[in-house]
Each structure stands twice: as structure tokens, then as C-alpha cells.
TORDRENBA-712575 format. One record per residue: x negated, y, z negated of N, C-alpha, C, O in turn; residue number from 1. Coordinates in steps of 0.001 Angstrom, whole numbers, plus 500000, padded with zeros to 6 digits. Layout:
rec n.xx: X; n.yy: Y; n.zz: Z; ca.xx: X; ca.yy: Y; ca.zz: Z; c.xx: X; c.yy: Y; c.zz: Z; o.xx: X; o.yy: Y; o.zz: Z; num: NUM
...
END
This chain:
rec n.xx: 521272; n.yy: 528846; n.zz: 510563; ca.xx: 520157; ca.yy: 528208; ca.zz: 509901; c.xx: 520268; c.yy: 526706; c.zz: 510101; o.xx: 521337; o.yy: 526130; o.zz: 509896; num: 1
rec n.xx: 519181; n.yy: 526071; n.zz: 510496; ca.xx: 519218; ca.yy: 524625; ca.zz: 510709; c.xx: 518335; c.yy: 523928; c.zz: 509694; o.xx: 517349; o.yy: 524485; o.zz: 509211; num: 2
rec n.xx: 518704; n.yy: 522717; n.zz: 509387; ca.xx: 517925; ca.yy: 521904; ca.zz: 508452; c.xx: 517250; c.yy: 520804; c.zz: 509248; o.xx: 517916; o.yy: 519961; o.zz: 509848; num: 3
rec n.xx: 515944; n.yy: 520815; n.zz: 509250; ca.xx: 515187; ca.yy: 519789; ca.zz: 509963; c.xx: 514821; c.yy: 518684; c.zz: 508987; o.xx: 514395; o.yy: 518947; o.zz: 507863; num: 4
rec n.xx: 514991; n.yy: 517454; n.zz: 509426; ca.xx: 514613; ca.yy: 516308; ca.zz: 508603; c.xx: 513101; c.yy: 516136; c.zz: 508697; o.xx: 512545; o.yy: 515966; o.zz: 509781; num: 5
rec n.xx: 512459; n.yy: 516185; n.zz: 507555; ca.xx: 511009; ca.yy: 516030; ca.zz: 507511; c.xx: 510696; c.yy: 514690; c.zz: 506867; o.xx: 511108; o.yy: 514415; o.zz: 505740; num: 6
rec n.xx: 509970; n.yy: 513869; n.zz: 507591; ca.xx: 509591; ca.yy: 512569; ca.zz: 507068; c.xx: 508221; c.yy: 512695; c.zz: 506402; o.xx: 507224; o.yy: 512997; o.zz: 507058; num: 7
rec n.xx: 508188; n.yy: 512462; n.zz: 505109; ca.xx: 506950; ca.yy: 512578; ca.zz: 504352; c.xx: 506603; c.yy: 511208; c.zz: 503793; o.xx: 507412; o.yy: 510581; o.zz: 503109; num: 8
rec n.xx: 505389; n.yy: 510751; n.zz: 504092; ca.xx: 504944; ca.yy: 509472; ca.zz: 503554; c.xx: 504645; c.yy: 509640; c.zz: 502069; o.xx: 504051; o.yy: 510642; o.zz: 501672; num: 9
rec n.xx: 505040; n.yy: 508685; n.zz: 501252; ca.xx: 504773; ca.yy: 508807; ca.zz: 499817; c.xx: 503271; c.yy: 508732; c.zz: 499522; o.xx: 502518; o.yy: 508050; o.zz: 500217; num: 10
rec n.xx: 502865; n.yy: 509440; n.zz: 498491; ca.xx: 501464; ca.yy: 509408; ca.zz: 498072; c.xx: 501185; c.yy: 508119; c.zz: 497312; o.xx: 500140; o.yy: 507495; o.zz: 497497; num: 11
rec n.xx: 502126; n.yy: 507721; n.zz: 496456; ca.xx: 502014; ca.yy: 506474; ca.zz: 495700; c.xx: 503094; c.yy: 505517; c.zz: 496179; o.xx: 504262; o.yy: 505892; o.zz: 496290; num: 12
rec n.xx: 502704; n.yy: 504293; n.zz: 496460; ca.xx: 503635; ca.yy: 503289; ca.zz: 496979; c.xx: 503870; c.yy: 502189; c.zz: 495954; o.xx: 502972; o.yy: 501839; o.zz: 495188; num: 13
rec n.xx: 505067; n.yy: 501658; n.zz: 495947; ca.xx: 505368; ca.yy: 500488; ca.zz: 495127; c.xx: 504702; c.yy: 499267; c.zz: 495763; o.xx: 504258; o.yy: 499310; o.zz: 496910; num: 14
rec n.xx: 504641; n.yy: 498197; n.zz: 495007; ca.xx: 504103; ca.yy: 496943; ca.zz: 495541; c.xx: 504942; c.yy: 496493; c.zz: 496730; o.xx: 504405; o.yy: 496013; o.zz: 497728; num: 15
rec n.xx: 506245; n.yy: 496646; n.zz: 496623; ca.xx: 507143; ca.yy: 496227; ca.zz: 497702; c.xx: 506876; c.yy: 497021; c.zz: 498976; o.xx: 506838; o.yy: 496453; o.zz: 500068; num: 16
rec n.xx: 506691; n.yy: 498345; n.zz: 498838; ca.xx: 506430; ca.yy: 499169; ca.zz: 500014; c.xx: 505057; c.yy: 498838; c.zz: 500606; o.xx: 504912; o.yy: 498771; o.zz: 501826; num: 17
rec n.xx: 504057; n.yy: 498633; n.zz: 499760; ca.xx: 502728; ca.yy: 498255; ca.zz: 500245; c.xx: 502801; c.yy: 496940; c.zz: 501015; o.xx: 502175; o.yy: 496795; o.zz: 502065; num: 18
rec n.xx: 503565; n.yy: 495983; n.zz: 500494; ca.xx: 503721; ca.yy: 494694; ca.zz: 501179; c.xx: 504360; c.yy: 494890; c.zz: 502546; o.xx: 503951; o.yy: 494268; o.zz: 503527; num: 19
rec n.xx: 505359; n.yy: 495753; n.zz: 502604; ca.xx: 506037; ca.yy: 496022; ca.zz: 503871; c.xx: 505090; c.yy: 496710; c.zz: 504857; o.xx: 505044; o.yy: 496341; o.zz: 506031; num: 20
rec n.xx: 504346; n.yy: 497694; n.zz: 504391; ca.xx: 503427; ca.yy: 498428; ca.zz: 505267; c.xx: 502329; c.yy: 497530; c.zz: 505820; o.xx: 501911; o.yy: 497692; o.zz: 506967; num: 21
rec n.xx: 501860; n.yy: 496581; n.zz: 505007; ca.xx: 500778; ca.yy: 495687; ca.zz: 505423; c.xx: 501285; c.yy: 494373; c.zz: 506026; o.xx: 500489; o.yy: 493536; o.zz: 506452; num: 22
rec n.xx: 502598; n.yy: 494196; n.zz: 506060; ca.xx: 503212; ca.yy: 492953; ca.zz: 506560; c.xx: 502697; c.yy: 491746; c.zz: 505784; o.xx: 502358; o.yy: 490715; o.zz: 506365; num: 23
rec n.xx: 502643; n.yy: 491893; n.zz: 504462; ca.xx: 502213; ca.yy: 490822; ca.zz: 503575; c.xx: 503285; c.yy: 490593; c.zz: 502528; o.xx: 504207; o.yy: 491396; o.zz: 502381; num: 24
rec n.xx: 503161; n.yy: 489495; n.zz: 501803; ca.xx: 504095; ca.yy: 489204; ca.zz: 500730; c.xx: 503718; c.yy: 489930; c.zz: 499452; o.xx: 502572; o.yy: 490344; o.zz: 499275; num: 25
rec n.xx: 504691; n.yy: 490083; n.zz: 498562; ca.xx: 504438; ca.yy: 490732; ca.zz: 497276; c.xx: 503358; c.yy: 490012; c.zz: 496487; o.xx: 502491; o.yy: 490652; o.zz: 495893; num: 26
rec n.xx: 503403; n.yy: 488695; n.zz: 496477; ca.xx: 502410; ca.yy: 487916; ca.zz: 495738; c.xx: 501001; c.yy: 488180; c.zz: 496257; o.xx: 500051; o.yy: 488265; o.zz: 495478; num: 27
rec n.xx: 500872; n.yy: 488309; n.zz: 497553; ca.xx: 499564; ca.yy: 488597; ca.zz: 498144; c.xx: 499073; c.yy: 489962; c.zz: 497700; o.xx: 497887; o.yy: 490125; o.zz: 497413; num: 28
rec n.xx: 499951; n.yy: 490937; n.zz: 497638; ca.xx: 499574; ca.yy: 492282; ca.zz: 497180; c.xx: 499088; c.yy: 492211; c.zz: 495737; o.xx: 498063; o.yy: 492804; o.zz: 495401; num: 29
rec n.xx: 499819; n.yy: 491488; n.zz: 494872; ca.xx: 499389; ca.yy: 491342; ca.zz: 493480; c.xx: 498032; c.yy: 490652; c.zz: 493392; o.xx: 497205; o.yy: 491033; o.zz: 492564; num: 30
rec n.xx: 497785; n.yy: 489644; n.zz: 494227; ca.xx: 496489; ca.yy: 488957; ca.zz: 494246; c.xx: 495372; c.yy: 489904; c.zz: 494684; o.xx: 494284; o.yy: 489892; o.zz: 494108; num: 31
rec n.xx: 495639; n.yy: 490722; n.zz: 495698; ca.xx: 494651; ca.yy: 491685; ca.zz: 496169; c.xx: 494342; c.yy: 492729; c.zz: 495090; o.xx: 493196; o.yy: 493157; o.zz: 494947; num: 32
rec n.xx: 495353; n.yy: 493132; n.zz: 494342; ca.xx: 495140; ca.yy: 494085; ca.zz: 493254; c.xx: 494338; c.yy: 493435; c.zz: 492135; o.xx: 493429; o.yy: 494059; o.zz: 491587; num: 33
rec n.xx: 494660; n.yy: 492195; n.zz: 491790; ca.xx: 493963; ca.yy: 491496; ca.zz: 490709; c.xx: 492490; c.yy: 491269; c.zz: 491047; o.xx: 491635; o.yy: 491316; o.zz: 490163; num: 34
rec n.xx: 492193; n.yy: 491022; n.zz: 492321; ca.xx: 490811; ca.yy: 490770; ca.zz: 492733; c.xx: 490016; c.yy: 492062; c.zz: 492918; o.xx: 488795; o.yy: 492022; o.zz: 493067; num: 35
rec n.xx: 490699; n.yy: 493199; n.zz: 492907; ca.xx: 490025; ca.yy: 494474; ca.zz: 493098; c.xx: 489897; c.yy: 494897; c.zz: 494549; o.xx: 489341; o.yy: 495954; o.zz: 494845; num: 36
rec n.xx: 490414; n.yy: 494069; n.zz: 495464; ca.xx: 490329; ca.yy: 494407; ca.zz: 496886; c.xx: 491255; c.yy: 495560; c.zz: 497261; o.xx: 490986; o.yy: 496297; o.zz: 498209; num: 37
rec n.xx: 492344; n.yy: 495710; n.zz: 496516; ca.xx: 493308; ca.yy: 496775; ca.zz: 496768; c.xx: 493473; c.yy: 497572; c.zz: 495474; o.xx: 494162; o.yy: 497127; o.zz: 494556; num: 38
rec n.xx: 492844; n.yy: 498745; n.zz: 495397; ca.xx: 492914; ca.yy: 499538; ca.zz: 494167; c.xx: 494337; c.yy: 499993; c.zz: 493873; o.xx: 495142; o.yy: 500188; o.zz: 494783; num: 39
rec n.xx: 494631; n.yy: 500159; n.zz: 492585; ca.xx: 495953; ca.yy: 500636; ca.zz: 492186; c.xx: 495823; c.yy: 501504; c.zz: 490949; o.xx: 494789; o.yy: 501508; o.zz: 490283; num: 40
rec n.xx: 496878; n.yy: 502233; n.zz: 490652; ca.xx: 496949; ca.yy: 503036; ca.zz: 489439; c.xx: 498155; c.yy: 502569; c.zz: 488647; o.xx: 499124; o.yy: 502051; o.zz: 489202; num: 41
rec n.xx: 498076; n.yy: 502763; n.zz: 487341; ca.xx: 499222; ca.yy: 502438; ca.zz: 486497; c.xx: 499848; c.yy: 503735; c.zz: 486024; o.xx: 499163; o.yy: 504629; o.zz: 485527; num: 42
rec n.xx: 501145; n.yy: 503823; n.zz: 486183; ca.xx: 501928; ca.yy: 504944; ca.zz: 485694; c.xx: 502907; c.yy: 504337; c.zz: 484702; o.xx: 503927; o.yy: 503766; o.zz: 485087; num: 43
rec n.xx: 502589; n.yy: 504467; n.zz: 483434; ca.xx: 503366; ca.yy: 503740; ca.zz: 482429; c.xx: 503099; c.yy: 502260; c.zz: 482617; o.xx: 501950; o.yy: 501817; o.zz: 482599; num: 44
rec n.xx: 504169; n.yy: 501500; n.zz: 482797; ca.xx: 504016; ca.yy: 500062; ca.zz: 483060; c.xx: 504016; c.yy: 499735; c.zz: 484545; o.xx: 503753; o.yy: 498598; o.zz: 484936; num: 45
rec n.xx: 504309; n.yy: 500728; n.zz: 485367; ca.xx: 504425; ca.yy: 500508; ca.zz: 486807; c.xx: 503068; c.yy: 500591; c.zz: 487491; o.xx: 502242; o.yy: 501438; o.zz: 487153; num: 46
rec n.xx: 502847; n.yy: 499713; n.zz: 488445; ca.xx: 501645; ca.yy: 499755; ca.zz: 489279; c.xx: 502016; c.yy: 500431; c.zz: 490585; o.xx: 503031; o.yy: 500117; o.zz: 491206; num: 47
rec n.xx: 501176; n.yy: 501358; n.zz: 490980; ca.xx: 501383; ca.yy: 502063; ca.zz: 492245; c.xx: 500083; c.yy: 502039; c.zz: 493024; o.xx: 498997; o.yy: 502040; o.zz: 492446; num: 48
rec n.xx: 500206; n.yy: 502018; n.zz: 494334; ca.xx: 499047; ca.yy: 501954; ca.zz: 495221; c.xx: 499044; c.yy: 503227; c.zz: 496057; o.xx: 500040; o.yy: 503576; o.zz: 496691; num: 49
rec n.xx: 497903; n.yy: 503911; n.zz: 496046; ca.xx: 497795; ca.yy: 505132; ca.zz: 496848; c.xx: 497908; c.yy: 504775; c.zz: 498327; o.xx: 497367; o.yy: 503764; o.zz: 498776; num: 50
rec n.xx: 498612; n.yy: 505607; n.zz: 499070; ca.xx: 498768; ca.yy: 505376; ca.zz: 500509; c.xx: 497399; c.yy: 505378; c.zz: 501189; o.xx: 497171; o.yy: 504617; o.zz: 502129; num: 51
rec n.xx: 496494; n.yy: 506226; n.zz: 500720; ca.xx: 495143; ca.yy: 506273; ca.zz: 501308; c.xx: 494398; c.yy: 504960; c.zz: 501085; o.xx: 493617; o.yy: 504538; o.zz: 501938; num: 52
rec n.xx: 494635; n.yy: 504307; n.zz: 499936; ca.xx: 493992; ca.yy: 503012; ca.zz: 499671; c.xx: 494579; c.yy: 501911; c.zz: 500552; o.xx: 493867; o.yy: 500996; o.zz: 500966; num: 53
rec n.xx: 495866; n.yy: 502002; n.zz: 500835; ca.xx: 496498; ca.yy: 501035; ca.zz: 501750; c.xx: 495894; c.yy: 501183; c.zz: 503142; o.xx: 495538; o.yy: 500195; o.zz: 503783; num: 54
rec n.xx: 495784; n.yy: 502431; n.zz: 503602; ca.xx: 495217; ca.yy: 502686; ca.zz: 504932; c.xx: 493754; c.yy: 502245; c.zz: 505003; o.xx: 493327; o.yy: 501673; o.zz: 506005; num: 55
rec n.xx: 492982; n.yy: 502511; n.zz: 503933; ca.xx: 491570; ca.yy: 502116; ca.zz: 503910; c.xx: 491434; c.yy: 500594; c.zz: 503911; o.xx: 490555; o.yy: 500051; o.zz: 504581; num: 56
rec n.xx: 492298; n.yy: 499906; n.zz: 503165; ca.xx: 492261; ca.yy: 498445; ca.zz: 503133; c.xx: 492532; c.yy: 497879; c.zz: 504532; o.xx: 491827; o.yy: 496982; o.zz: 504992; num: 57
rec n.xx: 493549; n.yy: 498406; n.zz: 505195; ca.xx: 493891; ca.yy: 497921; ca.zz: 506535; c.xx: 492761; c.yy: 498213; c.zz: 507526; o.xx: 492481; o.yy: 497397; o.zz: 508404; num: 58
rec n.xx: 492117; n.yy: 499365; n.zz: 507390; ca.xx: 491048; ca.yy: 499751; ca.zz: 508318; c.xx: 489817; c.yy: 498867; c.zz: 508178; o.xx: 489103; o.yy: 498650; o.zz: 509157; num: 59
rec n.xx: 489555; n.yy: 498351; n.zz: 506972; ca.xx: 488357; ca.yy: 497534; ca.zz: 506775; c.xx: 488552; c.yy: 496076; c.zz: 507175; o.xx: 487584; o.yy: 495317; o.zz: 507206; num: 60
rec n.xx: 489774; n.yy: 495670; n.zz: 507479; ca.xx: 490026; ca.yy: 494291; ca.zz: 507917; c.xx: 489411; c.yy: 494072; c.zz: 509297; o.xx: 489539; o.yy: 494916; o.zz: 510184; num: 61
rec n.xx: 488758; n.yy: 492959; n.zz: 509466; ca.xx: 488111; ca.yy: 492630; ca.zz: 510741; c.xx: 488869; c.yy: 491487; c.zz: 511410; o.xx: 489336; o.yy: 490564; o.zz: 510742; num: 62
rec n.xx: 488984; n.yy: 491559; n.zz: 512733; ca.xx: 489643; ca.yy: 490470; ca.zz: 513457; c.xx: 488886; c.yy: 489155; c.zz: 513278; o.xx: 487658; o.yy: 489142; o.zz: 513203; num: 63
rec n.xx: 489611; n.yy: 488078; n.zz: 513213; ca.xx: 489007; ca.yy: 486742; ca.zz: 513066; c.xx: 488918; c.yy: 486086; c.zz: 514439; o.xx: 489844; o.yy: 486168; o.zz: 515247; num: 64
rec n.xx: 487804; n.yy: 485445; n.zz: 514682; ca.xx: 487679; ca.yy: 484689; ca.zz: 515938; c.xx: 488207; c.yy: 483277; c.zz: 515686; o.xx: 488129; o.yy: 482767; o.zz: 514568; num: 65
rec n.xx: 488729; n.yy: 482669; n.zz: 516702; ca.xx: 489321; ca.yy: 481349; ca.zz: 516569; c.xx: 488399; c.yy: 480242; c.zz: 516956; o.xx: 488777; o.yy: 479072; o.zz: 516890; num: 66
END
């Protein structure tokens, strides 16, 4: 019997993980949550961001022309 390592993406991400996934700082993530641009849920006192909301936020970003 073999054990295969299965990599499962979390459904709810911490602010730190969201910052890492988006290559942004923690403060920027908190600002995006406060402005409503990045939806989040509260579990007790903890704020968590759905992985689907992170992906949707990244998908709606448009390239900037210089």
C-alpha cells in the first residue's frame, strides 16, 4: 500500500497566505478588505479570505499602461 501526497489548496486563507499568494504586503491586504475590494469572512475574531475570492480579485486586475 502506498501513500500519495495530495496537495489541497485551503478553502479559507489567512491574511498572511493571501498576501503571499497575491505577492502583496499584509497591510495592503487589510486595506483591500477594509475598502471592500477583497471580501472576507470572520470566524470568531479571525479574518479569513476565501480562495475563490482571492482568485476572482486577481482575475479582475487589469494591466496598467505606462
